[in-house]
C-alpha positions as CSV (number, residue, x, y, z in Angstrom):
1,M,135.7,93.0,86.6
2,A,135.2,89.5,85.3
3,R,131.8,88.6,83.9
4,E,129.9,85.8,85.8
5,E,129.7,82.6,83.8
6,Q,126.3,81.7,82.4
7,V,124.6,78.6,83.7
8,L,122.2,76.6,81.6
9,D,120.2,74.3,83.9
10,T,118.3,71.9,81.7
11,R,116.7,70.2,84.7
12,L,114.1,73.0,84.7
13,A,110.8,72.3,83.0
14,T,110.9,73.3,79.4
15,S,109.4,72.2,76.1
16,R,112.8,72.5,74.4
17,S,115.4,69.7,74.4
18,C,118.8,69.9,76.1
19,A,120.4,69.9,72.7
20,E,118.3,72.8,71.4
21,L,119.0,74.9,74.5
22,A,122.7,74.2,74.4
23,S,122.9,74.9,70.6
24,D,121.1,78.3,71.0
25,T,123.4,79.2,74.0
26,I,126.5,78.3,71.9
27,D,125.3,80.6,69.1
28,E,124.9,83.5,71.6
29,L,128.4,83.0,73.1
30,A,131.3,85.3,72.1
31,L,134.5,83.6,71.0
32,G,136.3,82.6,74.2
33,D,133.3,82.6,76.4
34,S,131.8,79.6,78.1
35,F,128.7,78.4,80.0
36,V,128.1,75.6,82.5
37,L,125.4,73.1,81.5
38,I,123.6,71.2,84.3
39,A,121.6,68.1,83.4
40,D,119.7,65.4,85.2
41,H,121.1,62.8,82.8
42,D,124.5,62.1,81.3
43,P,124.9,64.7,78.4
44,I,127.4,62.5,76.5
45,G,124.9,62.3,73.5
46,L,125.1,66.1,73.3
47,Q,128.9,66.0,73.4
48,Y,128.9,63.6,70.5
49,M,126.4,65.6,68.5
50,L,128.5,68.8,68.9
51,Q,131.6,67.0,67.8
52,V,129.8,65.9,64.6
53,E,127.8,69.0,63.9
54,R,130.2,71.6,65.1
55,P,133.7,70.1,64.9
56,G,136.3,72.3,66.6
57,V,133.8,75.0,67.7
58,V,133.5,74.1,71.4
59,S,135.5,72.3,74.0
60,W,133.8,70.1,76.7
61,E,135.0,70.0,80.3
62,L,133.3,67.5,82.7
63,L,132.9,69.2,86.1
64,E,130.6,66.8,87.9
65,D,129.9,63.2,86.8
66,G,126.4,62.5,88.4
67,P,124.1,61.2,89.4
68,P,122.0,62.9,90.5
69,H,123.2,65.6,88.1
70,W,126.0,66.3,85.6
71,R,127.8,69.6,85.2
72,V,129.8,70.4,82.1
73,R,131.6,73.6,81.0
74,V,131.2,74.3,77.3
75,H,133.7,76.7,75.9
76,K,133.5,78.4,72.5
77,E,136.8,77.8,70.8
78,A,136.0,78.9,67.2
79,V,133.4,80.6,65.2
80,D,130.9,78.2,63.6
81,A,131.2,79.0,59.9
82,A,128.1,77.0,59.1
83,R,125.9,79.3,61.1
């Protein structure tokens, strides 16, 4: 039976930033797994940050291009050797 894909909804009230939440979630993913990030703003800055800080580690698939919200699938493609 296939495992249900994790959803990270950053619209929920939290003291942690979208980038921190996504980074921690990526660290917890097994190679080949993914999660869907939901945000109330365009997460393009997070995409750029991941490309610079974790080149080749994740792929980014835009599922819904808001507003009012954005949905992106983040897929772990490689192990992050720096972590």
